[in-house]
N, CA and C atoms of all chains as a GROMACS GRO file, in nm:
protein
  594
    1MET      N    1   7.478   8.557   2.763
    1MET     CA    2   7.506   8.457   2.703
    1MET      C    3   7.523   8.294   2.770
    2LYS      N    4   7.524   8.228   2.687
    2LYS     CA    5   7.449   8.073   2.741
    2LYS      C    6   7.593   7.993   2.772
    3ASP      N    7   7.616   7.953   2.863
    3ASP     CA    8   7.713   7.851   2.853
    3ASP      C    9   7.675   7.696   2.883
    4SER      N   10   7.764   7.649   2.830
    4SER     CA   11   7.762   7.494   2.885
    4SER      C   12   7.880   7.448   2.958
    5ILE      N   13   7.796   7.360   3.064
    5ILE     CA   14   7.902   7.289   3.163
    5ILE      C   15   7.928   7.123   3.148
    6SER      N   16   8.062   7.128   3.131
    6SER     CA   17   8.084   6.949   3.117
    6SER      C   18   8.150   6.916   3.267
    7ASN      N   19   8.156   6.768   3.280
    7ASN     CA   20   8.179   6.715   3.387
    7ASN      C   21   8.285   6.618   3.363
    8THR      N   22   8.328   6.536   3.460
    8THR     CA   23   8.411   6.416   3.484
    8THR      C   24   8.377   6.343   3.606
    9ILE      N   25   8.243   6.386   3.612
    9ILE     CA   26   8.163   6.244   3.729
    9ILE      C   27   8.200   6.095   3.698
   10LYS      N   28   8.158   6.058   3.535
   10LYS     CA   29   8.168   5.907   3.517
   10LYS      C   30   8.370   5.868   3.496
   11VAL      N   31   8.420   5.993   3.468
   11VAL     CA   32   8.576   5.929   3.516
   11VAL      C   33   8.578   5.907   3.620
   12GLU      N   34   8.527   6.034   3.726
   12GLU     CA   35   8.532   5.995   3.927
   12GLU      C   36   8.472   5.862   3.953
   13ARG      N   37   8.416   5.815   3.863
   13ARG     CA   38   8.321   5.708   3.902
   13ARG      C   39   8.396   5.619   3.905
   14ALA      N   40   8.439   5.568   3.783
   14ALA     CA   41   8.553   5.470   3.734
   14ALA      C   42   8.617   5.495   3.813
   15LYS      N   43   8.706   5.580   3.894
   15LYS     CA   44   8.811   5.576   3.930
   15LYS      C   45   8.802   5.483   4.093
   16LYS      N   46   8.631   5.535   4.129
   16LYS     CA   47   8.633   5.526   4.259
   16LYS      C   48   8.562   5.320   4.231
   17ASN      N   49   8.564   5.304   4.116
   17ASN     CA   50   8.419   5.209   4.083
   17ASN      C   51   8.342   5.208   4.159
   18TRP      N   52   8.244   5.316   4.119
   18TRP     CA   53   8.101   5.321   4.225
   18TRP      C   54   7.999   5.293   4.037
   19THR      N   55   7.895   5.266   4.073
   19THR     CA   56   7.803   5.266   4.009
   19THR      C   57   7.701   5.359   3.996
   20GLN      N   58   7.630   5.430   3.930
   20GLN     CA   59   7.524   5.561   3.886
   20GLN      C   60   7.486   5.533   4.036
   21ALA      N   61   7.434   5.421   4.106
   21ALA     CA   62   7.270   5.392   4.190
   21ALA      C   63   7.393   5.440   4.346
   22ASP      N   64   7.502   5.353   4.283
   22ASP     CA   65   7.658   5.359   4.427
   22ASP      C   66   7.639   5.550   4.493
   23LEU      N   67   7.667   5.587   4.403
   23LEU     CA   68   7.706   5.749   4.418
   23LEU      C   69   7.584   5.823   4.449
   24ALA      N   70   7.470   5.763   4.399
   24ALA     CA   71   7.347   5.835   4.414
   24ALA      C   72   7.311   5.824   4.588
   25VAL      N   73   7.286   5.712   4.594
   25VAL     CA   74   7.280   5.707   4.784
   25VAL      C   75   7.410   5.784   4.840
   26LYS      N   76   7.536   5.754   4.810
   26LYS     CA   77   7.631   5.894   4.889
   26LYS      C   78   7.570   6.001   4.856
   27ILE      N   79   7.491   6.056   4.734
   27ILE     CA   80   7.464   6.194   4.772
   27ILE      C   81   7.350   6.238   4.808
   28GLY      N   82   7.246   6.131   4.880
   28GLY     CA   83   7.126   6.157   4.893
   28GLY      C   84   7.026   6.159   4.731
   29VAL      N   85   7.018   6.155   4.634
   29VAL     CA   86   6.938   6.192   4.563
   29VAL      C   87   6.896   6.022   4.456
   30SER      N   88   6.868   6.063   4.361
   30SER     CA   89   6.795   5.914   4.258
   30SER      C   90   6.888   5.891   4.197
   31ARG      N   91   6.868   5.758   4.133
   31ARG     CA   92   6.994   5.741   4.044
   31ARG      C   93   6.968   5.789   3.898
   32GLN      N   94   6.833   5.817   3.892
   32GLN     CA   95   6.811   5.889   3.754
   32GLN      C   96   6.874   6.037   3.782
   33ALA      N   97   6.887   6.114   3.884
   33ALA     CA   98   6.977   6.229   3.895
   33ALA      C   99   7.077   6.265   3.860
   34VAL      N  100   7.154   6.110   3.902
   34VAL     CA  101   7.304   6.102   3.909
   34VAL      C  102   7.309   6.048   3.721
   35ASN      N  103   7.213   6.023   3.698
   35ASN     CA  104   7.204   6.000   3.505
   35ASN      C  105   7.235   6.158   3.463
   36SER      N  106   7.136   6.226   3.502
   36SER     CA  107   7.083   6.324   3.411
   36SER      C  108   7.193   6.426   3.438
   37ILE      N  109   7.266   6.446   3.546
   37ILE     CA  110   7.433   6.552   3.620
   37ILE      C  111   7.459   6.525   3.483
   38GLU      N  112   7.506   6.378   3.514
   38GLU     CA  113   7.628   6.304   3.424
   38GLU      C  114   7.625   6.333   3.309
   39THR      N  115   7.566   6.306   3.217
   39THR     CA  116   7.471   6.340   3.052
   39THR      C  117   7.488   6.471   3.080
   40GLY      N  118   7.518   6.572   3.197
   40GLY     CA  119   7.470   6.721   3.091
   40GLY      C  120   7.362   6.757   3.085
   41LYS      N  121   7.224   6.682   3.107
   41LYS     CA  122   7.125   6.717   3.126
   41LYS      C  123   7.055   6.828   3.181
   42PHE      N  124   7.150   6.793   3.319
   42PHE     CA  125   7.099   6.875   3.482
   42PHE      C  126   7.216   6.894   3.540
   43ILE      N  127   7.187   7.070   3.508
   43ILE     CA  128   7.318   7.133   3.648
   43ILE      C  129   7.281   7.130   3.754
   44PRO      N  130   7.339   7.061   3.806
   44PRO     CA  131   7.344   7.046   3.973
   44PRO      C  132   7.364   7.184   4.106
   45SER      N  133   7.308   7.163   4.139
   45SER     CA  134   7.315   7.333   4.286
   45SER      C  135   7.430   7.303   4.335
   46THR      N  136   7.486   7.441   4.406
   46THR     CA  137   7.606   7.437   4.472
   46THR      C  138   7.604   7.338   4.557
   47LEU      N  139   7.468   7.326   4.618
   47LEU     CA  140   7.503   7.229   4.739
   47LEU      C  141   7.560   7.083   4.703
   48LEU      N  142   7.485   7.020   4.565
   48LEU     CA  143   7.458   6.914   4.535
   48LEU      C  144   7.613   6.887   4.473
   49ALA      N  145   7.685   7.010   4.400
   49ALA     CA  146   7.833   6.986   4.373
   49ALA      C  147   7.950   6.966   4.458
   50LEU      N  148   7.882   7.066   4.598
   50LEU     CA  149   7.989   7.045   4.689
   50LEU      C  150   7.978   6.914   4.735
   51ARG      N  151   7.826   6.807   4.754
   51ARG     CA  152   7.869   6.693   4.824
   51ARG      C  153   7.922   6.612   4.717
   52MET      N  154   7.931   6.655   4.578
   52MET     CA  155   7.939   6.560   4.519
   52MET      C  156   8.110   6.533   4.546
   53ALA      N  157   8.167   6.627   4.506
   53ALA     CA  158   8.345   6.687   4.467
   53ALA      C  159   8.384   6.625   4.664
   54LYS      N  160   8.291   6.625   4.711
   54LYS     CA  161   8.360   6.611   4.864
   54LYS      C  162   8.321   6.413   4.871
   55VAL      N  163   8.259   6.320   4.819
   55VAL     CA  164   8.260   6.204   4.823
   55VAL      C  165   8.358   6.144   4.726
   56PHE      N  166   8.384   6.244   4.578
   56PHE     CA  167   8.514   6.200   4.544
   56PHE      C  168   8.662   6.278   4.589
   57GLU      N  169   8.624   6.298   4.676
   57GLU     CA  170   8.769   6.405   4.770
   57GLU      C  171   8.818   6.482   4.616
   58THR      N  172   8.774   6.563   4.532
   58THR     CA  173   8.838   6.651   4.484
   58THR      C  174   8.779   6.809   4.503
   59THR      N  175   8.774   6.890   4.390
   59THR     CA  176   8.652   6.972   4.416
   59THR      C  177   8.616   7.004   4.296
   60VAL      N  178   8.479   7.138   4.281
   60VAL     CA  179   8.415   7.127   4.222
   60VAL      C  180   8.427   7.179   4.082
   61GLU      N  181   8.556   7.258   4.065
   61GLU     CA  182   8.629   7.319   3.942
   61GLU      C  183   8.659   7.164   3.875
   62GLN      N  184   8.718   7.082   3.969
   62GLN     CA  185   8.754   6.994   3.893
   62GLN      C  186   8.619   6.866   3.850
   63LEU      N  187   8.550   6.850   3.861
   63LEU     CA  188   8.405   6.800   3.867
   63LEU      C  189   8.360   6.878   3.763
   64PHE      N  190   8.331   6.983   3.738
   64PHE     CA  191   8.273   7.059   3.658
   64PHE      C  192   8.360   7.162   3.612
   65GLN      N  193   8.374   7.176   3.436
   65GLN     CA  194   8.407   7.304   3.390
   65GLN      C  195   8.354   7.358   3.275
   66LEU      N  196   8.346   7.493   3.298
   66LEU     CA  197   8.276   7.563   3.145
   66LEU      C  198   8.339   7.548   3.022
   67GLU      N  199   8.264   7.545   2.910
   67GLU     CA  200   8.313   7.499   2.819
   67GLU      C  201   8.303   7.577   2.709
   68ASP      N  202   8.381   7.615   2.650
   68ASP     CA  203   8.367   7.783   2.582
   68ASP      C  204   8.285   7.733   2.407
   69MET      N  205   7.511   5.976   5.295
   69MET     CA  206   7.395   6.063   5.296
   69MET      C  207   7.296   5.922   5.268
   70LYS      N  208   7.174   6.012   5.404
   70LYS     CA  209   7.053   5.971   5.377
   70LYS      C  210   6.950   6.009   5.232
   71ILE      N  211   6.893   5.898   5.190
   71ILE     CA  212   6.855   5.946   5.046
   71ILE      C  213   6.694   5.960   5.105
   72LYS      N  214   6.619   6.082   5.083
   72LYS     CA  215   6.494   6.123   5.098
   72LYS      C  216   6.419   6.036   5.103
   73SER      N  217   6.310   6.044   5.195
   73SER     CA  218   6.186   5.929   5.207
   73SER      C  219   6.102   5.936   5.134
   74THR      N  220   6.031   5.837   5.074
   74THR     CA  221   5.918   5.841   4.969
   74THR      C  222   5.792   5.915   5.019
   75LEU      N  223   5.814   5.892   5.150
   75LEU     CA  224   5.653   5.890   5.259
   75LEU      C  225   5.582   6.043   5.157
   76PRO      N  226   5.674   6.170   5.148
   76PRO     CA  227   5.573   6.256   5.094
   76PRO      C  228   5.507   6.249   4.988
   77ALA      N  229   5.596   6.165   4.905
   77ALA     CA  230   5.534   6.130   4.765
   77ALA      C  231   5.398   6.017   4.778
   78LYS      N  232   5.420   5.920   4.842
   78LYS     CA  233   5.342   5.852   4.862
   78LYS      C  234   5.181   5.864   4.904
   79ARG      N  235   5.188   6.010   5.051
   79ARG     CA  236   5.108   6.075   5.090
   79ARG      C  237   5.041   6.174   5.007
   80SER      N  238   5.163   6.257   4.904
   80SER     CA  239   5.079   6.318   4.761
   80SER      C  240   4.974   6.214   4.658
   81PHE      N  241   5.003   6.127   4.702
   81PHE     CA  242   4.979   6.019   4.582
   81PHE      C  243   4.823   5.948   4.645
   82VAL      N  244   4.821   5.959   4.778
   82VAL     CA  245   4.712   5.900   4.833
   82VAL      C  246   4.639   6.030   4.838
   83SER      N  247   4.630   6.143   4.856
   83SER     CA  248   4.577   6.237   4.890
   83SER      C  249   4.487   6.288   4.755
   84ALA      N  250   4.574   6.241   4.664
   84ALA     CA  251   4.532   6.260   4.516
   84ALA      C  252   4.410   6.147   4.510
   85VAL      N  253   4.435   6.069   4.546
   85VAL     CA  254   4.338   5.947   4.506
   85VAL      C  255   4.218   5.982   4.541
   86ILE      N  256   4.221   6.041   4.726
   86ILE     CA  257   4.090   6.037   4.772
   86ILE      C  258   4.042   6.154   4.721
   87TRP      N  259   4.090   6.278   4.688
   87TRP     CA  260   4.056   6.402   4.583
   87TRP      C  261   3.990   6.369   4.468
   88CYS      N  262   3.981   6.286   4.381
   88CYS     CA  263   3.951   6.194   4.291
   88CYS      C  264   3.789   6.104   4.315
   89ILE      N  265   3.827   6.024   4.415
   89ILE     CA  266   3.726   5.965   4.478
   89ILE      C  267   3.590   6.048   4.529
   90SER      N  268   3.671   6.130   4.602
   90SER     CA  269   3.522   6.242   4.681
   90SER      C  270   3.479   6.342   4.565
   91TYR      N  271   3.531   6.377   4.463
   91TYR     CA  272   3.503   6.447   4.358
   91TYR      C  273   3.423   6.382   4.307
   92LEU      N  274   3.404   6.244   4.224
   92LEU     CA  275   3.332   6.164   4.154
   92LEU      C  276   3.203   6.109   4.254
   93ILE      N  277   3.233   6.110   4.361
   93ILE     CA  278   3.078   6.098   4.434
   93ILE      C  279   2.995   6.234   4.437
   94SER      N  280   3.099   6.344   4.488
   94SER     CA  281   2.983   6.426   4.509
   94SER      C  282   2.949   6.470   4.392
   95ILE      N  283   3.004   6.463   4.210
   95ILE     CA  284   2.894   6.439   4.128
   95ILE      C  285   2.784   6.345   4.080
   96TYR      N  286   2.784   6.262   4.134
   96TYR     CA  287   2.714   6.185   4.187
   96TYR      C  288   2.587   6.200   4.236
   97VAL      N  289   2.649   6.208   4.404
   97VAL     CA  290   2.508   6.212   4.484
   97VAL      C  291   2.435   6.426   4.444
   98VAL      N  292   2.514   6.466   4.389
   98VAL     CA  293   2.465   6.560   4.405
   98VAL      C  294   2.369   6.590   4.237
   99THR      N  295   2.421   6.513   4.163
   99THR     CA  296   2.356   6.538   4.081
   99THR      C  297   2.231   6.417   4.055
  100ARG      N  298   2.252   6.309   4.115
  100ARG     CA  299   2.161   6.206   4.082
  100ARG      C  300   2.044   6.178   4.183
  101LEU      N  301   2.092   6.232   4.296
  101LEU     CA  302   1.995   6.241   4.416
  101LEU      C  303   1.917   6.355   4.466
  102GLU      N  304   1.821   6.363   4.501
  102GLU     CA  305   1.764   6.452   4.536
  102GLU      C  306   1.802   6.504   4.708
  103LEU      N  307   1.856   6.609   4.688
  103LEU     CA  308   1.887   6.670   4.827
  103LEU      C  309   1.837   6.833   4.844
  104SER      N  310   1.820   6.840   4.996
  104SER     CA  311   1.834   6.962   4.972
  104SER      C  312   1.928   7.053   4.914
  105LYS      N  313   1.930   7.185   4.863
  105LYS     CA  314   2.040   7.305   4.862
  105LYS      C  315   2.134   7.263   4.974
  106THR      N  316   2.120   7.320   5.030
  106THR     CA  317   2.214   7.323   5.171
  106THR      C  318   2.297   7.187   5.166
  107THR      N  319   2.234   7.102   5.184
  107THR     CA  320   2.300   6.954   5.198
  107THR      C  321   2.390   6.945   5.074
  108ALA      N  322   2.334   6.937   4.912
  108ALA     CA  323   2.418   6.935   4.784
  108ALA      C  324   2.527   7.034   4.850
  109LEU      N  325   2.529   7.158   4.833
  109LEU     CA  326   2.654   7.257   4.880
  109LEU      C  327   2.695   7.244   4.940
  110ILE      N  328   2.709   7.148   5.066
  110ILE     CA  329   2.788   7.088   5.164
  110ILE      C  330   2.884   6.946   5.099
  111ILE      N  331   2.821   6.899   5.054
  111ILE     CA  332   2.850   6.773   4.994
  111ILE      C  333   2.932   6.870   4.834
  112SER      N  334   2.910   6.944   4.798
  112SER     CA  335   2.947   6.972   4.643
  112SER      C  336   3.116   7.030   4.679
  113ILE      N  337   3.116   7.055   4.840
  113ILE     CA  338   3.227   7.173   4.875
  113ILE      C  339   3.302   7.026   4.931
  114ILE      N  340   3.288   6.909   4.992
  114ILE     CA  341   3.397   6.837   5.025
  114ILE      C  342   3.493   6.769   4.917
  115PRO      N  343   3.505   6.826   4.780
  115PRO     CA  344   3.571   6.830   4.723
  115PRO      C  345   3.716   6.939   4.748
  116ILE      N  346   3.684   7.004   4.789
  116ILE     CA  347   3.728   7.105   4.783
  116ILE      C  348   3.863   7.098   4.895
  117VAL      N  349   3.770   7.052   5.011
  117VAL     CA  350   3.859   7.032   5.095
  117VAL      C  351   3.948   6.941   5.064
  118THR      N  352   3.942   6.846   4.989
  118THR     CA  353   4.044   6.726   4.971
  118THR      C  354   4.178   6.764   4.875
  119PHE      N  355   4.078   6.868   4.770
  119PHE     CA  356   4.172   6.900   4.689
  119PHE      C  357   4.236   7.013   4.741
  120ALA      N  358   4.228   7.070   4.877
  120ALA     CA  359   4.287   7.123   4.922
  120ALA      C  360   4.413   7.058   4.971
  121ALA      N  361   4.347   6.965   5.048
  121ALA     CA  362   4.500   6.855   5.130
  121ALA      C  363   4.543   6.836   5.028
  122PHE      N  364   4.524   6.752   4.899
  122PHE     CA  365   4.665   6.714   4.818
  122PHE      C  366   4.727   6.813   4.770
  123VAL      N  367   4.660   6.932   4.760
  123VAL     CA  368   4.745   7.038   4.677
  123VAL      C  369   4.867   7.051   4.837
  124TYR      N  370   4.888   7.039   4.951
  124TYR     CA  371   4.905   7.058   5.080
  124TYR      C  372   5.043   6.962   5.076
  125PHE      N  373   4.971   6.851   5.053
  125PHE     CA  374   5.064   6.706   5.088
  125PHE      C  375   5.165   6.747   4.898
  126TYR      N  376   5.124   6.802   4.804
  126TYR     CA  377   5.174   6.752   4.682
  126TYR      C  378   5.307   6.853   4.661
  127ILE      N  379   5.262   7.009   4.763
  127ILE     CA  380   5.385   7.097   4.760
  127ILE      C  381   5.478   7.007   4.903
  128LYS      N  382   5.460   6.973   4.955
  128LYS     CA  383   5.530   6.877   5.034
  128LYS      C  384   5.603   6.792   5.008
  129GLY      N  385   5.533   6.714   4.922
  129GLY     CA  386   5.606   6.614   4.810
  129GLY      C  387   5.695   6.676   4.766
  130ILE      N  388   5.700   6.787   4.706
  130ILE     CA  389   5.804   6.801   4.583
  130ILE      C  390   5.895   6.871   4.632
  131GLY      N  391   5.870   6.939   4.778
  131GLY     CA  392   5.990   6.959   4.903
  131GLY      C  393   6.101   6.837   4.991
  132ALA      N  394   6.034   6.725   4.926
  132ALA     CA  395   6.117   6.590   4.981
  132ALA      C  396   6.197   6.542   4.860
  133MET      N  397   6.166   6.611   4.719
  133MET     CA  398   6.236   6.510   4.607
  133MET      C  399   6.347   6.537   4.597
  134ASP      N  400   6.421   6.483   4.508
  134ASP     CA  401   6.555   6.544   4.471
  134ASP      C  402   6.556   6.678   4.381
  135GLU      N  403   6.654   6.745   4.375
  135GLU     CA  404   6.656   6.849   4.288
  135GLU      C  405   6.578   6.837   4.140
  136VAL      N  406   6.635   6.722   4.047
  136VAL     CA  407   6.602   6.677   3.906
  136VAL      C  408   6.478   6.628   3.935
  137LYS      N  409   6.415   6.548   4.032
  137LYS     CA  410   6.253   6.563   3.985
  137LYS      C  411   6.216   6.700   4.036
  138GLN      N  412   6.252   6.786   4.127
  138GLN     CA  413   6.180   6.891   4.132
  138GLN      C  414   6.155   7.000   4.006
  139ARG      N  415   6.258   6.914   3.941
  139ARG     CA  416   6.261   7.027   3.818
  139ARG      C  417   6.152   7.001   3.689
  140VAL      N  418   6.161   6.860   3.725
  140VAL     CA  419   6.051   6.813   3.640
  140VAL      C  420   5.905   6.843   3.698
  141GLN      N  421   5.888   6.830   3.785
  141GLN     CA  422   5.766   6.859   3.830
  141GLN      C  423   5.738   7.007   3.822
  142PHE      N  424   5.868   7.139   3.834
  142PHE     CA  425   5.766   7.224   3.822
  142PHE      C  426   5.758   7.292   3.686
  143GLU      N  427   5.783   7.216   3.587
  143GLU     CA  428   5.807   7.238   3.445
  143GLU      C  429   5.709   7.169   3.420
  144ALA      N  430   5.671   7.071   3.447
  144ALA     CA  431   5.474   6.990   3.419
  144ALA      C  432   5.426   7.077   3.475
  145VAL      N  433   5.393   7.184   3.595
  145VAL     CA  434   5.296   7.208   3.649
  145VAL      C  435   5.343   7.373   3.539
  146VAL      N  436   5.418   7.443   3.521
  146VAL     CA  437   5.439   7.533   3.425
  146VAL      C  438   5.356   7.500   3.294
  147ILE      N  439   5.390   7.349   3.250
  147ILE     CA  440   5.314   7.355   3.089
  147ILE      C  441   5.169   7.336   3.111
  148ALA      N  442   5.124   7.288   3.202
  148ALA     CA  443   5.008   7.221   3.272
  148ALA      C  444   4.913   7.385   3.291
  149PHE      N  445   5.012   7.482   3.345
  149PHE     CA  446   4.956   7.634   3.378
  149PHE      C  447   4.886   7.709   3.237
  150SER      N  448   4.999   7.666   3.179
  150SER     CA  449   5.036   7.747   3.006
  150SER      C  450   4.922   7.740   2.959
  151LEU      N  451   4.916   7.531   2.935
  151LEU     CA  452   4.796   7.458   2.854
  151LEU      C  453   4.652   7.519   2.865
  152SER      N  454   4.665   7.537   3.015
  152SER     CA  455   4.516   7.515   3.071
  152SER      C  456   4.486   7.718   3.065
  153LEU      N  457   4.553   7.802   3.051
  153LEU     CA  458   4.492   7.909   3.054
  153LEU      C  459   4.494   7.975   2.918
  154LEU      N  460   4.582   7.873   2.794
  154LEU     CA  461   4.537   7.869   2.702
  154LEU      C  462   4.378   7.814   2.638
  155LEU      N  463   4.375   7.689   2.710
  155LEU     CA  464   4.237   7.657   2.670
  155LEU      C  465   4.123   7.747   2.724
  156VAL      N  466   4.118   7.768   2.802
  156VAL     CA  467   4.052   7.909   2.893
  156VAL      C  468   4.027   8.022   2.819
  157MET      N  469   4.119   8.047   2.747
  157MET     CA  470   4.123   8.166   2.665
  157MET      C  471   4.092   8.143   2.500
  158ALA      N  472   4.106   8.022   2.480
  158ALA     CA  473   4.060   8.012   2.371
  158ALA      C  474   3.908   8.009   2.349
  159LEU      N  475   3.863   7.916   2.447
  159LEU     CA  476   3.698   7.887   2.490
  159LEU      C  477   3.609   8.006   2.442
  160PHE      N  478   3.708   8.093   2.530
  160PHE     CA  479   3.658   8.253   2.589
  160PHE      C  480   3.600   8.310   2.457
  161LEU      N  481   3.764   8.323   2.391
  161LEU     CA  482   3.714   8.413   2.250
  161LEU      C  483   3.719   8.336   2.143
  162ILE      N  484   3.653   8.145   2.133
  162ILE     CA  485   3.575   8.196   2.032
  162ILE      C  486   3.410   8.178   2.081
  163GLY      N  487   3.416   8.146   2.231
  163GLY     CA  488   3.260   8.134   2.244
  163GLY      C  489   3.199   8.272   2.212
  164LEU      N  490   3.298   8.383   2.213
  164LEU     CA  491   3.258   8.518   2.126
  164LEU      C  492   3.227   8.509   1.999
  165ALA      N  493   3.241   8.437   1.910
  165ALA     CA  494   3.247   8.393   1.743
  165ALA      C  495   3.122   8.307   1.777
  166ILE      N  496   3.149   8.176   1.794
  166ILE     CA  497   3.057   8.048   1.780
  166ILE      C  498   3.003   8.034   1.891
  167GLU      N  499   2.886   7.978   1.873
  167GLU     CA  500   2.806   7.879   2.001
  167GLU      C  501   2.923   7.737   2.011
  168ILE      N  502   2.989   7.771   2.132
  168ILE     CA  503   3.056   7.648   2.207
  168ILE      C  504   2.979   7.539   2.250
  169ASP      N  505   2.965   7.461   2.216
  169ASP     CA  506   2.931   7.310   2.253
  169ASP      C  507   3.014   7.269   2.444
  170TYR      N  508   2.898   7.334   2.520
  170TYR     CA  509   2.962   7.285   2.674
  170TYR      C  510   2.947   7.133   2.720
  171ASP      N  511   2.886   7.055   2.627
  171ASP     CA  512   2.858   6.919   2.640
  171ASP      C  513   3.016   6.872   2.686
  172TYR      N  514   3.046   6.943   2.588
  172TYR     CA  515   3.252   6.817   2.613
  172TYR      C  516   3.384   6.982   2.605
  173PHE      N  517   3.291   7.099   2.632
  173PHE     CA  518   3.380   7.178   2.709
  173PHE      C  519   3.330   7.270   2.867
  174GLY      N  520   3.271   7.229   2.903
  174GLY     CA  521   3.196   7.263   3.034
  174GLY      C  522   3.267   7.285   3.144
  175TYR      N  523   3.258   7.330   3.273
  175TYR     CA  524   3.357   7.296   3.372
  175TYR      C  525   3.385   7.187   3.392
  176LYS      N  526   3.282   7.091   3.390
  176LYS     CA  527   3.339   6.930   3.461
  176LYS      C  528   3.403   6.878   3.365
  177PHE      N  529   3.445   6.920   3.276
  177PHE     CA  530   3.534   6.856   3.175
  177PHE      C  531   3.691   6.954   3.207
  178MET      N  532   3.689   7.093   3.225
  178MET     CA  533   3.798   7.144   3.247
  178MET      C  534   3.902   7.069   3.367
  179VAL      N  535   3.862   6.994   3.419
  179VAL     CA  536   3.959   6.958   3.521
  179VAL      C  537   4.026   6.830   3.498
  180LEU      N  538   3.982   6.737   3.419
  180LEU     CA  539   4.003   6.655   3.285
  180LEU      C  540   4.139   6.695   3.256
  181TYR      N  541   4.072   6.821   3.160
  181TYR     CA  542   4.179   6.887   3.060
  181TYR      C  543   4.302   6.916   3.102
  182PHE      N  544   4.286   6.975   3.268
  182PHE     CA  545   4.395   7.024   3.345
  182PHE      C  546   4.469   6.904   3.389
  183ILE      N  547   4.437   6.826   3.421
  183ILE     CA  548   4.491   6.700   3.481
  183ILE      C  549   4.578   6.648   3.348
  184LEU      N  550   4.496   6.640   3.249
  184LEU     CA  551   4.591   6.566   3.082
  184LEU      C  552   4.699   6.669   3.103
  185PHE      N  553   4.652   6.811   3.064
  185PHE     CA  554   4.824   6.854   3.078
  185PHE      C  555   4.884   6.858   3.159
  186TYR      N  556   4.873   6.820   3.258
  186TYR     CA  557   4.982   6.775   3.377
  186TYR      C  558   5.065   6.674   3.324
  187TYR      N  559   4.967   6.605   3.304
  187TYR     CA  560   5.084   6.458   3.252
  187TYR      C  561   5.182   6.496   3.099
  188ILE      N  562   5.130   6.594   2.998
  188ILE     CA  563   5.165   6.635   2.910
  188ILE      C  564   5.271   6.665   2.946
  189GLY      N  565   5.291   6.750   3.034
  189GLY     CA  566   5.396   6.880   3.068
  189GLY      C  567   5.505   6.741   3.126
  190TYR      N  568   5.462   6.669   3.227
  190TYR     CA  569   5.546   6.581   3.319
  190TYR      C  570   5.622   6.482   3.216
  191ILE      N  571   5.528   6.432   3.094
  191ILE     CA  572   5.592   6.332   2.999
  191ILE      C  573   5.692   6.406   2.906
  192LEU      N  574   5.706   6.520   2.854
  192LEU     CA  575   5.819   6.624   2.857
  192LEU      C  576   5.948   6.667   2.913
  193SER      N  577   5.855   6.699   3.040
  193SER     CA  578   5.959   6.733   3.146
  193SER      C  579   6.064   6.620   3.154
  194LYS      N  580   5.998   6.516   3.214
  194LYS     CA  581   6.065   6.367   3.184
  194LYS      C  582   6.164   6.334   3.123
  195LYS      N  583   6.150   6.312   2.968
  195LYS     CA  584   6.178   6.336   2.834
  195LYS      C  585   6.351   6.369   2.881
  196LYS      N  586   6.303   6.502   2.854
  196LYS     CA  587   6.422   6.571   2.873
  196LYS      C  588   6.499   6.584   2.983
  197TYR      N  589   6.449   6.577   3.115
  197TYR     CA  590   6.604   6.531   3.190
  197TYR      C  591   6.637   6.412   3.222
  198GLY      N  592   6.546   6.285   3.150
  198GLY     CA  593   6.578   6.128   3.116
  198GLY      C  594   6.541   6.046   3.242
   0.00000   0.00000   0.00000
């Protein structure tokens, strides 16, 4: 079974008025990495997902959802 | 959060350049100059040492990358390794049936083919992850 994952990173970024580069600096990755994750091309590790949730002051479950 | 340093990547690039230069110089010196067997053997080992250093810095460099870049590198290496195995296997099998022109498919060109395969893998993987 292959699940796909959607995310609300773009929405959360917009709420904070952050660019991809801003988020990249905050979580310690490249801007390209943020773009890959945001567009769903790459699924981040648990560590990176937790870092993202922390900087957005939300939970991983709210940032990433399994798609049916 | 601190962004990972680009120093390991620079080190692996510099070590790759050093390996390339030592490889080319070694080929030139061993094939063009008249040397004793011992000297020729020692000179031909130098690129092996510089390549080992490159592999060390490359692995260190991968460790310092973010996870998307690591994935790109891993996929590039997997594709390069698979294509290299395919080439060696194909040359061996074709060589059993017909005579291969080793001026184009000898050991000296294998390195170039393997590097080419790495870049094919790199481009494909980079495209995949944007």
